[in-house]
N, C-alpha and C positions, 0 to 999 in steps of 0.2 A: 533558610528554609524556602523551598519552592513548592507551590501547589500546582499539580497537573491534573487535568480531567481527561482520562484515557478510557475510551469505550464506555463513557457514561459514569465512570467511577472516579471519585476524587482521591488523589494520592498526595500526601504532604511528605516531601523528601528533604532530608538534610544533605544537600549536595551543593557543590559550587555552581554559581549561576551560569558559568560558561561551559558547563558540561554539555556535550552533545546529547540531544534528545534521544538518539539511538541507544546510548548506554544507560540512560535513565529508564527507558522502556525495558531493555533487556536485563540489566544487572540489578536495578533497584526495584522495579515493579514485577519483574519475572516473566514478562511476555516475550518469548523467544522466537515468535514467528517472523518478526522484522529482523532481517539479516544484515550483518556487516559484510560489505563487499570490498569497496576500494577506499573508503574513508575521505574521498574528495568530491563527493556528490556527482560522480560521473556514471556509475554503473546502474544505480536505481534499486539495488537489492534492499535498501533501507527505506523505501518509499512508504509513507503513511499519509493520511489526510489530516490537515490542520485547517479547521474551519471549512472543511469540504474541499480543500485544494490539495492536490498531490504534491508532497514536498519530500525532499531527501533528508531524512532525520539525522544523518551524520553531519550535516552542515547547519542545523538549527540548534541553537542553545536552549537549555531548559528555561532560561530567563525569557527568551523570545516566545516560547511556546506556552508559558504560564498564562492562565486565564482563557485559553482557547480550547475548543473542542478537538481532541485528538482521537483519531480512529486508526487502529492497527488491523492487521489481517484477522486477528482474533475477534474483532468487533464488527466485521463486515456482514456476517450473517445476522438474521433477525434474532431478537431475544429468545424466540421459541425454537431456534436452531435451524430455521429454514434458510437454505443457502441463498446468497445474493445471486441474481441471474448470471453474473459473470463467473462466479464459482461453479455453478451448475454447468455452464457452457465449457469451462476449462476441463471438467471431468468428461463431458460428452465428447469433446474433441481430443481427449487424451494428450493434452498439451505438454506436460512435463516430461523431461528425460531425467536429468539429475535432480531437478526440483529446487535447487538452491535459490534461483532468482525469482521463483514463481510468486511468492507473496508480494514482492515489489511490483512484478508485472501485473498481477491482479489488482493491486491498489491503483496503479497508474491507469489501467483499463477501466476500472469502475469510475474513476474521476472523469475520464474522457466521456464515458456514456452519460454521466450526469450532465456534463456540459453540452455534449452533442449526442442526443439519443439515437440518431441515425448517422453515424460517422462514415465518411468516405474512406477509401483506401489511403488517400493523402492524409486525412486526419489520423488514421491509425498509424501511419508511418511517422507521424509527429511524436509518438511515444518513443523516448530516447533510452529506455531501459535496455540493458545489454543481457543477452542470453548466450552464454558460451556454447551451449549445445546447438544453437541455431534453430530453435523451434518456431521461428517467426511466421511461417505459413500457418501452423496450427494456432498460434496466438491470434493471427488475423481472422481465421475461421471462427474461433471462440468469441471474439469481439463481435463479429457479424452475427453469430448465432444469438448471443445475448441481446443485441439490438433488435433482432427479429422477434425474439421472445417478448420483449417489453412493448413492442409496437401493437 
């Protein structure tokens, strides 16, 4: 048995301790906003926050994540439903095309803004999530918009 705290709720799961967190979130808890992309922690589609740090959930075991605060895309907005500034900026800048990588992109961007409230272009370029549609210019604008909104 493994106990995970995801988006403020505790879940006790009967899973193997080496199960990737991604599959526990999607298949056991039923939160499907976190996506499977590559399975080797390269693309970032599976990015979640673990104790406030952006992590690739396909490469973190449930045993490693147990006892830590995990936030998925479903938990990024406030409890009353108000969007996180990066989510609002994503909409305003019309970032997604296919949308598959967007939850991971948003989670990486929100972690960046928490760490660096006024990121430079170089800071933004440090986000290594991959977007096959190539919406990087819109992603940059959305991060800059969210930073300006928070200032």
